[in-house]
C-alpha positions as CSV (number, residue, x, y, z in Angstrom):
1,X,14.2,-22.9,26.7
2,X,11.9,-20.0,25.8
3,X,13.4,-16.5,25.7
4,X,12.0,-14.0,28.2
5,X,10.3,-11.1,26.3
6,X,9.4,-8.9,29.3
7,X,12.9,-7.4,29.6
8,X,12.9,-6.3,26.0
9,X,9.2,-5.0,26.0
10,X,10.0,-1.4,27.0
11,X,12.7,-1.2,24.3
12,X,10.4,-2.7,21.7
13,X,7.6,-0.2,22.7
14,X,9.9,2.8,22.2
15,X,11.2,1.6,18.9
16,X,7.6,0.9,17.7
17,X,6.6,4.4,18.9
18,X,9.4,6.0,17.0
19,X,8.7,4.0,13.8
20,X,5.0,5.2,14.0
21,X,5.9,8.7,14.6
22,X,8.2,8.7,11.7
23,X,5.6,7.2,9.5
24,X,3.0,9.7,10.6
25,X,5.5,12.7,10.1
26,X,6.5,11.1,6.5
27,X,2.6,11.0,5.4
28,X,1.9,14.6,6.9
29,X,5.0,16.1,5.0
30,X,4.0,14.4,1.8
31,X,0.4,15.5,2.0
32,X,1.4,19.2,2.3
33,X,4.5,19.3,0.1
34,X,4.4,21.0,-3.2
35,X,4.8,18.5,-6.0
36,X,7.3,20.7,-7.8
37,X,8.1,21.0,-11.6
38,X,10.8,19.7,-13.9
39,X,12.0,22.6,-16.2
40,X,14.5,21.4,-18.7
41,X,15.9,25.1,-19.0
42,X,16.7,25.2,-15.4
43,X,18.3,21.6,-15.7
44,X,20.6,22.7,-18.5
45,X,21.4,25.9,-16.6
46,X,22.5,23.8,-13.6
47,X,24.5,21.5,-15.8
48,X,26.4,24.5,-17.3
49,X,27.6,25.8,-14.0
50,X,31.4,25.9,-13.3
51,X,32.5,24.2,-10.1
52,X,33.1,26.4,-7.2
53,X,31.2,29.5,-5.8
54,X,30.5,32.7,-7.8
55,X,28.9,36.0,-6.7
56,X,27.7,38.7,-9.2
57,X,26.5,42.2,-8.7
58,X,24.7,43.2,-11.9
59,X,24.9,47.0,-12.6
60,X,21.4,47.3,-14.3
61,X,19.2,49.8,-12.7
62,X,20.6,52.3,-10.1
63,X,17.9,51.7,-7.6
64,X,18.1,48.0,-7.6
65,X,20.5,46.1,-5.5
66,X,20.8,42.6,-6.8
67,X,23.1,39.8,-5.9
68,X,23.3,36.5,-8.0
69,X,25.1,33.5,-6.4
70,X,26.0,30.1,-8.1
71,X,27.7,27.1,-6.6
72,X,28.6,23.9,-7.9
73,X,30.2,20.9,-6.1
74,X,31.1,17.7,-7.9
75,X,32.9,14.8,-6.1
76,X,33.3,11.1,-6.4
77,X,33.1,9.2,-3.3
78,X,34.1,5.7,-2.8
79,X,33.5,3.4,0.1
80,X,34.0,-0.2,0.5
81,X,34.2,-0.9,-3.1
82,X,31.2,1.3,-4.2
83,X,31.5,4.8,-5.8
84,X,28.9,7.4,-5.7
85,X,29.1,10.7,-7.9
86,X,27.9,13.7,-6.1
87,X,26.8,16.8,-8.2
88,X,25.2,19.6,-6.2
89,X,24.3,22.9,-8.0
90,X,22.7,25.8,-6.6
91,X,21.5,29.2,-8.1
92,X,20.2,32.2,-5.9
93,X,19.2,35.7,-6.5
94,X,18.7,38.3,-3.8
95,X,17.2,41.6,-4.8
96,X,16.4,44.8,-3.0
97,X,14.4,47.7,-4.8
98,X,14.0,51.0,-3.1
99,X,11.0,53.1,-3.4
100,X,10.4,56.8,-2.9
101,X,7.4,57.6,-0.7
């Protein structure tokens, strides 16, 4: 006895539309994305970060207000017999410079 396809047709059309939209979005994002670069100095700086969050306010120039932040989060996650090591490192700088008019 053949299975009727007609009741499943709207669901299959929706799933197909979502798949095509996702594929088109992926191609559009990849065509406009900056390829990036790999800098070994930056990789080593991220590897040297201590775990946790740090904030630093350097006292260099008096008219410059700068804040540096670093974050490192390392965890080992296990699920159903498989383990993954997650290592996330972030370095950021926010700087304001005042100028006299």
